[in-house]
N, C-alpha and C positions, 0 to 999 in steps of 0.2 A: 605565412602564417597558416594553418590550417586547423578555426577553433568552428568546434562544432555545436552547436544549439542544443538544448535538449532539456524537457520540465523542471525543471530547478535553476535552466539559467546557460550563457556558453561556458564549453567544456576545453581544457588544455589537456595539450602534452607535451612530453620531453620538450618533443620537437619546435614545440613555439618558445625557448625560451632564448630570448636575450640577454638574458643575468650573467648574473657570475655569484655561483652559489661559493663563500666560506663556508665550512661549518669545522675546520681547523683551530686548534691555539695556531699552528705552524702559517696556515694561508693566510691568520686573519698578521701574524708578529711582522709574518710574507710583504706584504699589503703596505702597510705602515711606514717600515723603513724604506720599502719604493718609492712613500708618496715623502715622508720627509728628506730622505735621501736626492730627491729632484724637487723638492720645491713645490713638487703641486699639490696643492690643498683645496679644491672640489669641496664644496657644502658636500658635510655630512650628520645624519646622526647618530649616534650609540646610545644606547640607552641600556638598563641590568634592574632584570621582572625573578619571579622567583623559584622558575624555573623554565622548562624550556615547551614543554607543552604552554604555555602563556606564551611565553618568547615564540611561537610558530601560532599561538592565535594573535598579538601582535602585527606578524609584519599580512597574516591573511585580512588586514582592515586595508590594508593600504590596497587601493584599485591598481596597482600596474599587476599583484603577487596576489597566485594563484597555487593550489596544488592539479598537480599535474594526476591523470584519473586515471593515467597508462603506468606509472608505476610510484603515485604519492609524491613526487619528489617536488621542494619549494620550486616552483620558477618564477623568470618577468619575462615582462610582454613586451619592458623598455628596458635600457643598455646602462642595467646599477647595480653596483656591485653588493651583494647581502647576505650575510649570514648569520651566527647561533654558532655561539659558544658555550663551550659549560666552564664554569670557572669555579676557583674556590677564594672563599673570601679567609684573613688573616682566624678569621676562632672556625675558620673548617667550612661556613655554610655554604650550602652549594646554592650560588646565582646562577643564573646565563642571561649571555650578553649577546643580544641582540646589532649587528650594524649593516647602516645602507650607505651605500656613498652614489654620489650622483659624478657618472663618468663622461669628462669633454667632450664625448664621440666623436672626435676630428676635430671638432672649431677650432 
């Protein structure tokens, strides 16, 4: 990891990412399907927020999640699966779903 210090604290680039970002419904469905098929039930957090900005802000409150300085993407310095997915409710209200999974890291 090549973390650099700035006046505002450490900065991170996409190369520092140890996590896996899921930002589409297809990615999330594939992950959930494999998780269920393999009966691998690692701890997770699933939360719904009113919009993508609020979801991104919530993820950035977690110590190991950062915004990369080179591309502006979300990265994780820990081996987590994480993501934001836009959803529509039955009454067509738009929500953003935030997912964070702790992976076993081969242990």
